[in-house]
KESEBA-296477 format. One record per residue (C-alpha): residue in three letters; x, y, z. Coordinates in steps of 0.001 Angstrom, whole numbers, plus 500000, padded with zeros to 6 digits. Each point is the difference from the previous one (the first is absolute). Layout:
BEGIN
R   resn       c1       c2       c3
R    ala        X        Y        Z
...
end
This chain:
BEGIN
R   resn       c1       c2       c3
R    met   662962   291687   630507
R    lys   503498   498561   499885
R    asn   498738   496846   498244
R    leu   498078   502091   497415
R    leu   503129   502060   499254
R    leu   502085   496863   499516
R    thr   497375   498597   497628
R    leu   500006   503185   497867
R    ile   503814   500009   499853
R    phe   499959   496360   498832
R    ile   497437   500708   497227
R    ile   501858   503071   498741
R    ser   503356   498242   500024
R    ser   498535   497097   498009
R    ile   498802   502138   497047
R    pro   503385   500262   498183
R    phe   500517   496244   500239
R    ile   496551   499302   498499
R    ala   500683   502457   497155
R    gln   503303   498297   499240
R    glu   498177   496718   499388
R    thr   497557   501535   497498
R    glu   500475   498780   496409
R    phe   499910   502765   497404
R    pro   499033   498962   496435
R    phe   502856   501721   498203
R    pro   499517   499338   496259
R    ser   502764   498511   497884
R    phe   501823   502342   497649
R    ser   499851   497149   497475
R    pro   496571   498349   500461
R    lys   499373   496555   498584
R    gly   498248   499725   496668
R    asn   498166   496951   498664
R    leu   498638   499403   496523
R    phe   497681   497102   499136
R    gln   498836   499730   496403
R    asn   498391   497189   498023
R    val   501305   500083   496436
R    gly   498345   497420   497770
R    asn   500446   496681   501795
R    thr   502818   501293   502240
R    leu   500136   501793   503344
R    ile   502883   502463   500229
R    glu   501024   501406   503395
R    val   502569   502670   500856
R    glu   501143   500726   503545
R    tyr   502314   502954   500606
R    glu   500868   502857   502347
R    arg   499341   503475   498603
R    pro   502631   502674   500670
R    ser   499203   503669   499317
R    val   502085   502692   498337
R    arg   499798   502468   502920
R    lys   501897   502708   498071
R    arg   502947   497686   499311
R    glu   501750   499299   496727
R    ile   499082   496402   499205
R    phe   501654   498386   496995
R    gly   503740   500429   499825
R    ser   500092   501020   503662
R    leu   497744   498259   502548
R    val   499722   497144   497504
R    pro   503487   499743   498415
R    trp   500467   499320   496314
R    asn   501230   496572   498904
R    lys   499462   498270   503346
R    val   497455   497334   500939
R    trp   496990   501651   501644
R    arg   497312   498279   502036
R    thr   497434   502043   498010
R    gly   498396   501186   503193
R    ala   501014   500410   503621
R    gly   500607   497584   502857
R    asn   499533   496395   498912
R    ser   500515   499097   496376
R    thr   497017   500436   497716
R    lys   498130   496760   499240
R    ile   497945   498929   496996
R    arg   497857   496853   499847
R    phe   498281   498064   497209
R    asp   497583   497140   500597
R    lys   500634   498610   496495
R    glu   502916   499912   497608
R    val   500602   503310   498219
R    glu   502477   501501   497575
R    val   501862   503149   501064
R    gly   502542   501743   497801
R    gly   499755   497109   497564
R    gln   500973   497511   502729
R    lys   497713   497329   501469
R    ile   499470   500156   503761
R    ser   498302   497224   501969
R    ala   497183   500709   502430
R    gly   501424   501195   503307
R    ser   501272   502932   502057
R    tyr   503086   501982   499003
R    ser   501919   503141   500907
R    leu   500171   502846   497513
R    phe   503146   502120   499681
R    thr   501063   502655   497526
R    ile   503237   501669   498978
R    pro   499156   503608   499066
R    asn   501929   501885   497357
R    pro   499204   503260   498196
R    lys   499701   498197   496642
R    glu   498756   496520   500927
R    trp   498981   497979   503031
R    val   500642   496338   500683
R    val   496985   498158   501470
R    ile   500840   496903   502059
R    ile   497712   497197   501215
R    asn   501797   498068   502752
R    lys   499122   496834   501949
R    asp   501101   501296   503439
R    thr   497022   501687   501733
R    thr   501590   500168   503466
R    leu   502254   502997   499401
R    tyr   499911   503303   501797
R    gly   500770   502508   497283
R    ser   502564   498784   497487
R    tyr   502965   499604   502333
R    asp   500343   496235   499550
R    tyr   498695   499886   496437
R    asn   501547   497113   498027
R    tyr   499761   500086   496200
R    lys   500230   496183   499965
R    glu   496427   499949   501348
R    asp   498696   502003   497019
R    ile   497408   498290   497820
R    ala   499388   502936   497653
R    arg   501958   503118   499082
R    phe   499169   502475   497231
R    thr   500319   503700   499164
R    val   497351   502696   499585
R    ile   500164   503656   499007
R    pro   498963   502549   502669
R    thr   497655   502850   499072
R    glu   499356   503395   501546
R    thr   496480   500456   501358
R    asp   497856   503129   499921
R    arg   498646   499057   503402
R    phe   502243   500272   503055
R    tyr   499815   496866   502173
R    glu   500776   501025   503561
R    thr   499821   496368   501103
R    leu   501351   496941   498190
R    asn   497115   498483   498081
R    phe   499369   496608   498372
R    asp   497088   499655   497591
R    ile   498646   497101   497929
R    glu   498458   500746   496614
R    ile   497921   497263   498327
R    ser   499927   499406   496242
R    his   498536   496935   498258
R    his   500460   497709   503034
R    asn   503614   501134   500417
R    ala   501460   502702   502225
R    lys   502485   502828   500076
R    ile   501681   500993   503262
R    his   500727   503709   500415
R    ile   502483   501121   502679
R    ser   499982   503762   500592
R    trp   501808   502308   502385
R    ala   500714   503724   499827
R    asn   499875   500721   496250
R    thr   501333   496633   498833
R    gln   498094   496918   498855
R    ile   500975   496578   498686
R    ser   497645   497364   498624
R    phe   500177   496341   499054
R    glu   497499   497463   498690
R    ile   498747   496797   501576
R    glu   498494   497415   497671
R    thr   497630   497509   501615
R    ser   499122   496557   498627
R    thr   496353   501023   499528
R    asn   500025   500442   496225
R    thr   502057   496842   499477
R    gln   497616   497903   502089
R    ile   496852   501380   498375
R    asn   501400   499560   496494
R    lys   500860   496407   500885
R    leu   496446   499444   501255
R    ile   498571   501473   496784
R    gln   502216   497884   497734
R    glu   499834   496709   501892
R    glu   496548   500031   501598
R    leu   497694   502398   498158
R    leu   500961   499912   496334
R    thr   500029   496204   500239
R    asn   496536   500037   501649
R    lys   501298   497882   502887
R    asn   498624   502447   502540
R    gln   496242   499792   500550
R    ile   499479   503141   502104
R    ala   498289   502732   497990
R    tyr   501219   502780   502293
R    asn   503644   499192   499200
R    tyr   499384   500539   496288
R    gly   498255   503319   500656
R    ala   502720   501151   502418
R    ala   502729   499053   497507
R    ser   498220   501970   497288
R    ser   499814   503027   502286
R    tyr   503689   499548   500906
R    leu   501120   500082   496346
R    phe   497866   503047   499328
R    tyr   501505   501739   503039
R    leu   503471   499409   498552
R    asn   498753   500886   496480
R    lys   501591   496755   498907
R    asp   498833   497344   497511
R    leu   496426   501300   499799
R    ser   498962   497312   497516
R    thr   500770   497392   502669
R    ala   498165   502143   502528
R    leu   496868   499857   497812
R    arg   500343   496239   499616
R    leu   500236   499555   503762
R    ala   497006   502269   500576
R    asp   497912   497995   497504
R    thr   500944   496779   501774
R    ala   498987   501446   503369
R    ile   496603   501094   498664
R    ala   499457   496624   498292
R    met   500663   498263   503322
R    asp   497803   502391   502004
R    lys   497587   502226   498104
R    glu   499206   501923   503182
R    met   503543   501381   500280
R    ala   498813   503391   498819
R    trp   503108   501880   501143
R    val   502074   498126   497415
R    arg   497885   501631   497287
R    asn   501130   503328   501404
R    val   503599   498874   499466
R    lys   499136   499082   496402
R    ile   498482   503443   499436
R    asp   503237   501619   501179
R    ile   502121   497741   497811
R    tyr   497888   500610   496891
R    glu   500121   503742   500569
R    asn   503781   499854   500478
R    leu   500278   498153   496660
R    his   497692   502550   498335
R    leu   497469   497237   499319
R    tyr   497135   502296   500923
R    thr   497215   497965   498397
R    asn   501060   496942   501997
R    ala   500119   502123   503150
R    leu   496421   501209   499410
R    glu   498785   496433   499472
R    glu   501611   499025   503287
R    val   498336   502955   501757
R    asn   496628   498760   498747
R    gln   500696   496472   501247
R    tyr   501049   501364   503381
R    leu   496842   502116   500233
R    ile   497792   496971   499320
R    ile   501519   498240   503024
R    leu   499806   503000   502342
R    gln   496431   500931   499071
R    lys   498816   496745   501558
R    asp   500276   501898   503279
R    lys   499682   503664   499050
R    glu   499717   501258   503565
R    lys   503106   498198   501243
R    tyr   502143   501028   497035
R    lys   498550   503424   499239
R    asn   503357   501761   500433
R    glu   501814   497484   497813
R    ile   497267   500282   497344
R    leu   500325   503786   500005
R    glu   503788   499773   499561
R    leu   499621   497503   497139
R    lys   497578   502266   498187
R    met   502491   502826   500339
R    asp   502711   497674   498640
R    tyr   497743   499147   497051
R    thr   499531   503682   499176
R    arg   503702   500744   500329
R    ile   501143   497020   497882
R    asn   497319   500663   497389
R    lys   501423   503500   499509
R    leu   503382   498452   499247
R    leu   498422   498346   496957
R    glu   498861   503324   498555
end
């Protein structure tokens, strides 16, 4: 009986010590945020810590005016590019950088800095800056409780939006995508050096997507079809280009050519054939 009592006392006395060793998963008040976005030929990444408003006055108080801000919480915010880009009109090599801002009621300074080891902005050194430019803040209809980064894509380029409370700033990132493709078109395709039909069709589709130099787009599409008559999808690009140029008769002729190819396997392409017939009806009405 005495031994049993001693055992019970030992078990009970051990409970508080076991509880003290338990790990509780308390969440961070500023959880980490990560953004990964392919934009054209470039991967853009943003890594930051996301503070919340929590009923506090943010800009001009928690985040002072006219002082360098980490643009987040904890460690400095980081932005990475896997290829050279242009930000704020300034070329930036592929690599990882810190992103700081200097808020002001009328304009913000955006800073791209080489030092990615900083906690906050305490040891920020302007001599490590590789880009610095100003943007105009706007007031948002939406209230952002938590600091938010967003990447908007437009024509193979991007726009970064940074929003918190009712304030938002934005700046553009230009990738090398359009430059590289235009170089390929000029040096490889329009000179007929390239012998891959797909590249001609893809270049035609690219120019149509940008609504740029549609006469060249047609030329490239014709070359692709001449190299590979079975590249039916390129005819679809030609239909779109002709319609965009209001060359409706040409578009209808292209629809007919496309239908001839697809009707070789009516069962396989029945949905595509149906859509083309609808296109024919719609374009034909435009001629009336």
